[in-house]
C-alpha positions, -999 to +999 in steps of 0.1 A: -315-204-404-285-183-408-260-183-377-264-148-372-305-155-368-303-184-346-278-162-327-304-135-323-332-156-316-308-171-285-307-140-275-343-128-273-350-161-258-325-152-225-324-117-225-357-107-235-386-134-224-400-135-192-427-158-174-453-146-152-483-122-155-480-090-176-501-064-189-497-056-224-500-020-237-534-032-258-542-035-222-548-072-220-529-096-200-507-123-207-482-150-192-452-141-209-435-106-220-407-100-244-388-067-238-367-065-272-351-038-263-332-057-238-317-073-268-314-047-296-299-022-266-274-051-257-238-045-281-241-083-296-276-080-302-275-044-318-255-062-343-268-091-349-304-072-353-289-050-378-273-079-398-306-102-397-327-071-409-302-065-434-305-097-451-340-102-450-347-065-467-319-073-494-333-107-502-366-095-504-353-070-535-366-040-520-340-020-526-351+003-495-330+036-494-343+043-457-360+022-424-382+038-401-407+030-370-425+048-340-402+058-315-393+041-291-396+005-302-378+010-338-353+033-322-323+007-318-333-016-349-336+016-372-304+025-360-286-008-361-297-013-395-284+019-413-247+013-394-252-023-404-262-014-442-238+011-444-266+025-470-300+029-460-308+061-436-328+060-407-361+082-398-379+080-365-418+085-366-429+108-335-460+098-315-474+133-322-460+159-341-435+183-320-452+212-301-418+235-310-389+236-334-404+229-366-431+211-356-422+177-369-436+143-369-410+129-390-372+129-375-340+121-397-340+110-432-367+131-453-365+124-487-405+123-502-413+098-525-382+073-514-387+033-505-390+030-474-389-001-446-414+006-417-396-016-389-410-025-351-396-043-325-431-061-313-465-066-328-490-075-312-524-056-327-502-039-347-511-005-333-475+012-334-469-007-363-497+011-382-493+044-370-458+043-384-474+036-416-496+063-416-477+088-412-448+080-437-474+074-463-488+110-450-451+124-453-447+109-489-423+078-484-434+050-510-434+018-486-418-013-499-419-037-466-426-039-433-410-062-403-411-068-371-384-085-347-412-102-331-449-115-337-472-116-310-499-144-331-526-147-302-537-106-304-543-112-345-521-081-352-511-094-384-539-087-405-544-052-390-505-047-405-511-061-438-544-042-445-525-011-432-493-020-454-512-032-485-492-037-511-461-040-491-458-070-474-453-080-438-422-097-427-419-114-391-384-125-381-397-140-356-426-156-339-434-154-301-438-191-300-400-192-317-387-169-287-410-192-264-399-229-278-358-212-279-365-199-242-375-238-231-345-253-244-323-230-227-340-233-199-337-275-202-303-271-214-294-249-182-311-273-156-292-304-173-262-288-171-269-272-133 
């Protein structure tokens, strides 16, 4: 694991992971919650997010012209990747078309036929990622990859995202299990020191 990836995992475990009882967007309840925005909107976390996503996109040789996803979870990732790469543009997908102005659903980069990567912060059921995939294809983008920062494996969203993204591959940077293990390790270290 690269040092940037390891440091990003550590930040997610310390800043974004919480134990308790939480209601998820899917309506399900969980004994943990991962609020990725506390990491992706952190100064160091944003830089690391950009580095890790750009590294993954380049290693896979997707030759993406832009990255984008459904607002709001994707927003900080899109900006971090665009700034870090210096070559990939960003776009955001609204949940619905604007009811004023130009009535756009896609904001930012808008070149039909462009090779793009769809990004999201957390994939649980995959609903928001799938909305972004559908809107991007409807607009006329060619989706070459789909990525999420953290995949919650227990909800089974991977299969739904893979089906919607096909033939583009779906990649998760971390699983919720990775973050939970790191959180436990950090907690044990803190207890041993304290």
